[in-house]
BAFILUM-115926 format. One record per residue: y, x, z of N, C-alpha, C in turn. Coordinates in nm, 4 decimals. Example, Ala and Ser with C-alpha at 12.3 -4.5 7.8 and 13.67 -1.06 7.14 Angstrom:
2
((-0.5690; 1.3190; 0.7800); (-0.4500; 1.2300; 0.7800); (-0.3300; 1.3200; 0.7800))
((-0.2250; 1.2850; 0.7080); (-0.1060; 1.3670; 0.7140); (0.0030; 1.2900; 0.7870))
***
This chain:
85
((-0.1347; 0.0971; -0.0273); (-0.0278; -0.0202; 0.0175); (0.1679; 0.0687; -0.0537))
((0.1333; 0.1499; 0.1526); (0.2716; 0.2668; 0.0994); (0.2639; 0.3713; -0.0339))
((0.1562; 0.3695; -0.1159); (0.1172; 0.4434; -0.2354); (0.2697; 0.3908; -0.3158))
((0.2109; 0.2307; -0.3067); (0.3630; 0.1610; -0.4689); (0.5133; 0.2114; -0.3744))
((0.5322; 0.2033; -0.2720); (0.7187; 0.2417; -0.2152); (0.6871; 0.3889; -0.1740))
((0.6441; 0.4633; -0.2425); (0.7058; 0.6698; -0.3031); (0.6740; 0.6512; -0.4218))
((0.7235; 0.5377; -0.5603); (0.7335; 0.5808; -0.5732); (0.9198; 0.6735; -0.6948))
((0.8542; 0.7737; -0.7199); (1.0089; 0.8577; -0.7315); (1.1141; 0.7696; -0.8248))
((1.1982; 0.7281; -0.7851); (1.2871; 0.7058; -0.9123); (1.3168; 0.8260; -1.0592))
((1.2611; 0.9179; -1.0152); (1.3299; 1.0279; -1.1062); (1.2228; 1.0300; -1.1527))
((1.0785; 0.9820; -1.1906); (0.8949; 0.9403; -1.2452); (0.9809; 0.8244; -1.3100))
((1.0350; 0.7580; -1.3434); (1.1106; 0.6333; -1.3844); (1.1355; 0.6903; -1.5020))
((1.1762; 0.8070; -1.5555); (1.2967; 0.7718; -1.6536); (1.1768; 0.8668; -1.7966))
((1.0823; 0.8650; -1.7195); (0.8912; 0.8986; -1.8016); (0.8564; 0.7944; -1.9210))
((0.9364; 0.6801; -1.8348); (0.8128; 0.5434; -1.8499); (0.8937; 0.4962; -1.9456))
((0.8744; 0.4443; -2.0746); (0.9209; 0.3544; -2.1826); (1.0156; 0.2784; -2.1719))
((1.0563; 0.1571; -2.1255); (1.1436; 0.0595; -2.0338); (1.1448; 0.0241; -1.9150))
((1.2478; -0.0677; -1.8411); (1.2374; -0.1110; -1.7010); (1.0659; -0.1940; -1.7395))
((1.1079; -0.2712; -1.8118); (1.0235; -0.3606; -1.8731); (0.8444; -0.3079; -1.8277))
((0.8381; -0.2245; -1.8686); (0.7077; -0.1085; -1.9351); (0.6712; -0.0229; -1.7276))
((0.7825; -0.0102; -1.7279); (0.7766; 0.0282; -1.5595); (0.7390; -0.0872; -1.4409))
((0.7674; -0.1590; -1.4851); (0.7115; -0.2999; -1.3863); (0.5690; -0.3410; -1.3947))
((0.5744; -0.3878; -1.4987); (0.4164; -0.3797; -1.5421); (0.3088; -0.2608; -1.5582))
((0.3414; -0.1092; -1.5075); (0.3169; -0.0379; -1.4846); (0.2564; -0.0231; -1.3120))
((0.3602; -0.0844; -1.2567); (0.3794; -0.0090; -1.1150); (0.2774; -0.2157; -1.0728))
((0.3345; -0.2998; -1.1480); (0.1831; -0.4036; -1.1053); (0.1089; -0.4278; -1.1001))
((0.0836; -0.3381; -1.2371); (-0.1180; -0.2407; -1.3024); (-0.1997; -0.2270; -1.1762))
((-0.0873; -0.1618; -1.0937); (-0.1193; -0.0188; -1.0105); (-0.1435; -0.0962; -0.9182))
((-0.0384; -0.2151; -0.8663); (-0.0757; -0.2532; -0.6921); (-0.2056; -0.3704; -0.7176))
((-0.2168; -0.3928; -0.8876); (-0.3403; -0.5222; -0.8809); (-0.4434; -0.4199; -0.8493))
((-0.4563; -0.2882; -0.8869); (-0.5835; -0.1780; -0.8860); (-0.5662; -0.2311; -0.7384))
((-0.5081; -0.1268; -0.6521); (-0.5277; -0.1298; -0.5184); (-0.5209; -0.2576; -0.4329))
((-0.5361; -0.3883; -0.5048); (-0.4994; -0.4880; -0.3933); (-0.4236; -0.5227; -0.3300))
((-0.3927; -0.4878; -0.3532); (-0.1911; -0.5313; -0.2476); (-0.1409; -0.6410; -0.2526))
((-0.1958; -0.7678; -0.2454); (-0.1808; -0.8654; -0.2685); (-0.0116; -0.9283; -0.3497))
((-0.0133; -0.8195; -0.3685); (0.1970; -0.8678; -0.3962); (0.1821; -0.9035; -0.5048))
((0.2786; -1.0085; -0.5634); (0.2974; -1.1048; -0.7174); (0.4186; -0.9997; -0.7425))
((0.4538; -1.0118; -0.8771); (0.5254; -0.9438; -0.8702); (0.6922; -0.9863; -0.8728))
((0.7227; -1.0594; -0.8448); (0.8281; -1.0736; -0.7849); (0.8691; -1.0089; -0.6965))
((0.7626; -1.0348; -0.5039); (0.7367; -1.0130; -0.4406); (0.7706; -0.8552; -0.4923))
((0.6552; -0.7744; -0.5573); (0.6588; -0.6264; -0.6122); (0.8453; -0.6183; -0.6649))
((0.8784; -0.6348; -0.7191); (1.0231; -0.5967; -0.7976); (1.1172; -0.5651; -0.6426))
((1.0977; -0.6949; -0.5776); (1.2225; -0.7079; -0.4588); (1.1490; -0.5824; -0.3763))
((1.0590; -0.5131; -0.3137); (1.0398; -0.4332; -0.1900); (1.0984; -0.2434; -0.3103))
((1.0872; -0.2704; -0.4617); (1.1225; -0.1976; -0.5599); (1.2316; -0.1457; -0.5412))
((1.3146; -0.3362; -0.5724); (1.4705; -0.3027; -0.5585); (1.4892; -0.1981; -0.4427))
((1.4461; -0.2628; -0.3037); (1.4982; -0.2247; -0.1817); (1.4438; -0.0938; -0.1766))
((1.3819; -0.0471; -0.2578); (1.3750; 0.1093; -0.2365); (1.4604; 0.1951; -0.2800))
((1.4785; 0.1537; -0.4033); (1.5670; 0.2130; -0.4959); (1.7419; 0.1896; -0.4432))
((1.7509; 0.0994; -0.3532); (1.8367; 0.0900; -0.2643); (1.8466; 0.1896; -0.0941))
((1.7243; 0.2506; -0.0829); (1.7469; 0.3826; 0.0139); (1.6601; 0.2971; 0.0978))
((1.6083; 0.1965; 0.1189); (1.5537; 0.1382; 0.2050); (1.3989; 0.2337; 0.2111))
((1.3643; 0.2101; 0.3754); (1.2749; 0.3206; 0.4140); (1.1263; 0.2736; 0.3709))
((1.0037; 0.3518; 0.3072); (0.9350; 0.2498; 0.1974); (0.8209; 0.2363; 0.3236))
((0.8390; 0.3246; 0.4321); (0.7013; 0.2943; 0.5423); (0.7856; 0.1872; 0.6767))
((0.8845; 0.1615; 0.6292); (0.9349; 0.0267; 0.6984); (0.9622; -0.0597; 0.6250))
((0.9595; -0.1347; 0.5199); (0.9194; -0.1913; 0.4253); (0.7896; -0.2342; 0.4417))
((0.6983; -0.1537; 0.3996); (0.5188; -0.1729; 0.4078); (0.5291; -0.2033; 0.5892))
((0.5984; -0.1858; 0.6521); (0.5393; -0.1914; 0.7975); (0.5550; -0.3979; 0.7954))
((0.7211; -0.4230; 0.7585); (0.7700; -0.5203; 0.7447); (0.6147; -0.6538; 0.6580))
((0.6526; -0.6065; 0.5194); (0.4819; -0.6846; 0.5324); (0.3403; -0.7119; 0.5782))
((0.3225; -0.5811; 0.6568); (0.1851; -0.5640; 0.6782); (0.2268; -0.7088; 0.8131))
((0.3692; -0.6900; 0.8946); (0.3940; -0.7794; 1.0183); (0.4195; -0.9566; 0.9410))
((0.4562; -0.9529; 0.8791); (0.5082; -1.1364; 0.8013); (0.3744; -1.1379; 0.7462))
((0.2552; -1.0378; 0.6833); (0.1390; -1.0941; 0.6342); (0.0528; -1.1654; 0.7620))
((0.0798; -1.0986; 0.8683); (-0.0296; -1.0718; 0.9920); (0.0903; -1.2402; 1.0664))
((0.1852; -1.2255; 1.0563); (0.2350; -1.3752; 1.1309); (0.1998; -1.4911; 1.0800))
((0.1829; -1.4668; 0.9570); (0.1679; -1.6189; 0.8524); (0.0274; -1.6722; 0.8406))
((-0.0787; -1.5497; 0.8806); (-0.2282; -1.6138; 0.8792); (-0.2732; -1.6278; 1.0854))
((-0.1324; -1.6206; 1.1752); (-0.1307; -1.6555; 1.2705); (-0.1138; -1.8424; 1.2365))
((0.0376; -1.7998; 1.1716); (0.0545; -1.9590; 1.1666); (-0.0684; -2.0408; 1.0809))
((-0.1042; -1.9343; 1.0182); (-0.1988; -2.0941; 0.9196); (-0.3344; -2.0309; 0.9831))
((-0.3605; -2.0093; 1.0900); (-0.4986; -2.0453; 1.2140); (-0.3960; -2.1167; 1.2449))
((-0.3414; -2.1073; 1.3758); (-0.2954; -2.2395; 1.4100); (-0.2306; -2.3831; 1.4026))
((-0.2029; -2.3678; 1.2683); (-0.2257; -2.5421; 1.1429); (-0.3360; -2.5532; 1.1996))
((-0.4164; -2.5076; 1.0764); (-0.5647; -2.5326; 1.1346); (-0.6554; -2.5914; 1.2124))
((-0.6461; -2.5464; 1.2841); (-0.6393; -2.5637; 1.4668); (-0.5956; -2.7158; 1.5289))
((-0.4547; -2.7100; 1.4875); (-0.3806; -2.8937; 1.4982); (-0.4028; -2.9683; 1.4836))
((-0.4437; -2.9078; 1.3184); (-0.4813; -3.0286; 1.2416); (-0.6489; -3.0566; 1.2796))
((-0.8061; -3.0081; 1.3245); (-0.8321; -2.9858; 1.3913); (-0.8463; -3.0845; 1.4760))
((-0.7706; -3.0354; 1.5942); (-0.7984; -3.1533; 1.7244); (-0.7493; -3.2105; 1.6722))
((-0.6620; -3.2891; 1.6107); (-0.5952; -3.4568; 1.5483); (-0.7196; -3.5498; 1.4597))
((-0.8013; -3.4436; 1.4100); (-0.9542; -3.5268; 1.2997); (-1.0111; -3.5409; 1.4041))
((-0.9958; -3.4426; 1.5494); (-1.1571; -3.4701; 1.6167); (-1.1239; -3.5481; 1.7240))
((-1.0145; -3.6104; 1.8002); (-0.9041; -3.6999; 1.8736); (-0.9492; -3.8702; 1.8127))
***
């Protein structure tokens, strides 16, 4: 996951187009099974290009995923409890 955010902007000049850059990064993210969609990946890449620490971004994404999973589990448990009453 972190590897995606350590993409050097200096390397970007070696790719054909910005679209090509995004396609290549998205393909790589799919190979690494990051679970990021194109829009999220583009936002995260943009943030790193603006100087946001990539390790901090990775930590935020992981925490958001944990929180989201916990919320879904709590909602499923509440729905099950309502159905069982």
